[in-house]
C-alpha positions, 0 to 999 in steps of 0.5 A, spaced: 126 745 740 120 743 742 117 747 749 111 746 752 105 749 750 101 754 753 097 752 761 092 756 759 090 754 752 083 751 750 083 744 749 079 743 741 076 737 739 073 735 732 068 733 730 065 732 723 059 738 721 053 736 719 055 741 713 062 737 711 060 731 706 056 736 701 062 741 700 067 738 696 075 738 697 077 743 693 085 744 695 090 740 699 093 744 705 100 743 708 101 744 716 108 746 719 112 748 725 116 754 720 123 756 721 127 762 720 130 764 713 135 769 716 138 772 721 134 778 723 128 771 723 132 768 729 129 772 735 123 773 732 121 766 729 123 764 736 119 768 740 113 765 736 115 759 738 116 760 745 110 765 746 106 764 753 111 758 755 115 756 761 121 756 758 127 760 760 129 766 757 137 763 757 133 756 753 131 762 748 138 764 747 141 758 747 137 755 740 138 761 738 146 761 738 144 753 734 141 757 729 146 762 728 150 757 726 147 756 721 147 763 719 140 763 721 136 758 716 133 753 717 132 749 712 126 746 713 121 752 709 125 749 704 124 742 706 117 743 705 117 746 699 121 742 695 116 736 698 110 740 697 113 741 689 114 733 690 107 731 692 104 735 686 108 732 681 105 726 684 098 729 685 099 731 677 103 724 675 095 721 679 090 727 675 088 729 683 087 736 681 088 740 687 092 746 689 095 746 695 097 751 700 101 751 705 101 755 712 106 754 719 106 754 727 112 760 727 113 762 721 112 765 714 107 764 710 104 764 717 097 759 717 092 765 719 096 767 711 095 761 707 087 762 711 085 768 707 089 766 701 085 761 701 078 765 703 081 770 698 081 764 692 074 761 694 077 755 697 071 752 701 074 745 703 082 743 704 084 736 706 091 738 711 097 733 712 101 735 717 109 735 717 109 730 723 108 722 724 106 721 731 103 724 735 103 727 741 099 734 742 105 739 739 105 734 734 098 733 731 092 735 737 096 743 736 096 744 729 088 742 730 088 747 735 091 752 730 087 751 724 081 751 729 083 758 730 084 760 724 078 759 721 075 762 727 080 768 726 078 769 719 071 768 719 065 767 714 067 765 708 073 760 711 074 753 708 073 747 713 079 742 713 079 735 715 087 731 715 089 724 713 091 720 719 098 718 722 103 714 717 107 711 722 106 705 720 104 705 713 107 701 708 110 706 705 113 710 710 117 703 712 119 704 706 122 709 706 126 710 712 127 702 710 132 704 705 135 710 709 137 705 713 140 700 708 144 707 705 146 707 712 148 700 714 152 699 707 157 704 710 158 699 715 164 693 714 160 687 713 162 684 718 160 688 723 153 689 721 149 685 725 152 687 730 152 694 729 147 698 733 141 704 731 139 709 735 134 711 732 132 719 733 126 722 736 123 729 739 123 729 747 117 730 750 114 732 757 112 725 760 106 728 761 105 730 755 106 721 753 103 719 757 096 722 753 098 719 746 101 713 742 107 717 740 112 713 745 107 706 742 108 708 734 115 711 735 118 703 737 112 701 733 115 704 727 123 702 730 121 694 729 117 695 722 123 698 719 129 694 723 124 687 721 123 688 714 131 689 713 133 683 718 136 688 723 135 686 730 140 692 735 136 697 734 133 701 741 129 708 741 132 714 744 131 722 745 134 729 743 132 736 743 129 736 751 128 745 752 123 744 758 125 745 765 130 741 769 124 739 774 120 737 769 120 729 768 122 728 759 123 722 755 129 720 755 134 717 754 138 722 752 142 720 745 149 723 748 148 720 754 146 714 752 152 713 746 156 714 752 154 708 756 154 704 750 161 706 749 163 705 756 158 697 757 160 695 751 166 698 746 161 699 741 165 701 734 160 702 729 152 705 731 147 709 725 143 716 728 137 714 724 132 720 725 126 717 725 121 723 728 123 727 722 121 727 716 126 732 714 134 734 715 131 741 720 136 743 725 135 739 730 137 734 726 143 738 723 145 740 730 143 736 735 145 730 732 149 733 725 152 736 731 152 733 738 150 727 738 156 726 732 161 729 736 160 725 742 163 720 737 167 722 734 171 724 741 169 717 744 172 714 737 166 711 735 164 711 726 158 713 727 154 714 721 147 719 721 142 715 716 138 721 712 131 722 713 126 721 709 125 728 706 123 726 699 124 719 697 118 717 693 115 713 697 114 717 703 111 723 697 106 716 694 105 714 701 103 722 703 098 722 696 095 716 698 093 719 705 089 724 701 085 720 696 084 716 702 080 721 704 077 722 698 074 716 697 070 712 702 072 705 702 079 706 699 084 701 702 087 703 709 094 699 708 098 699 715 103 694 717 104 691 725 099 688 730 096 696 731 091 697 725 091 705 721 091 711 725 084 714 726 082 720 721 076 723 726 081 724 732 077 724 739 075 729 743 080 726 748 086 724 743 092 727 745 090 732 751 096 735 755 095 736 762 097 743 761 092 745 757 085 742 759 079 747 760 072 746 757 072 744 750 070 748 745 067 746 738 071 746 732 071 746 725 076 741 722 076 734 722 
C-alpha cells in the first residue's frame, strides 16, 4: 500500500556537505520499504507504515488480510536479499570491493539499526540504491528524509550518504523490462499478439503528489521505450493499490476498471499486465494483480498474462552496479534512452515535494 505521508513531516532537501568529496566511499546501502515475514508481523508492520497518516483503520485491516492470505509473509524482504546477492556477485565480478548494507523504512532490518551497524563497522560514506525506479515523494524524497533522520539519530560517526540516479530510462532497465514483456507476448497466440493490449501497472499515488514529481512522465517514457524496443504499439499506463480516502483524487485509471472498460468497448480476447512500477513481485503484485486483476480477467473470459517483474534479471543487476560506478568515478558515461536525458544524482531542494509535507526545510547530510 502507498499511504499518504504525514502532514507534519518537514521537507528534507539534499545539499552536499563541504567535506563529502574528502571522504572515500566505503559501502553500498540498499534502502527499501520492508515487509512482514510472519503472521505476527503484519499489524505492527502496517502500523509502522501508517503511523501519523490519514488512512482509516478499516483500510489497514483490509490490507492486513491481503498479507494473511499469503501466510503473513511479504516476499519483498527475500527479494531484497536475492537482489543484494546478485549485485554483490556483479560487484565481485568487476572487482568492486564494497560491502553492501540494507535498511528498510518500515520493517526489519530497520534503517536506523543498519546505520548503527555501519557506524560500528566504521563506515564513513555510502552510495545508496533505492528499490524504487521512479521519482515521487514516497519513492524518493521520503527515503531521503528517512536517511536524514537516521543520520541525525545516529549522531557523530554516522556515515554520509549519496544516492544513485533513477534508472527509468537506462538502456539496461529497458532491456530487462523488454525481456519480461517479450516472454509474456510469447504466451499469446501469434496471430493475436500485435492487437493484444499491454497494461503497464504502477502504484497509484495522490494527484497532489504526482503533480509535484516526474512520476507519470517517467512511467510513460519507460513504457514507450519498452514497447518501441519490441515494435509493439498497443500499450497504456494504469494504476493500482490505491489506499487514500475516497474524497482525495489519486492517479487513474485503476487497472481493474480499465480491464472492464476494454472488455465492454473492444471485446478484447487477450491482455498482458506488466508491473512496471515494481522491481519485484511483492504484495501489491501478488495480490492486486495476480489475485484481483487476473480474477477480473477470468470472470470476463479474457486470456491474461502477468509479465514478470525485473527481479534479478542480469541486465537490471548490471544497471544497478553501473549506477554505483557512475558515482564513484567522475566523468563516467551516463547512458539513457529517449528524450529526457539521464536523471539527476543530486536532488534539488524542491524535488518531489508533497504539499501536505511542506514546512521550512532542514539541512540533510545526504546527496
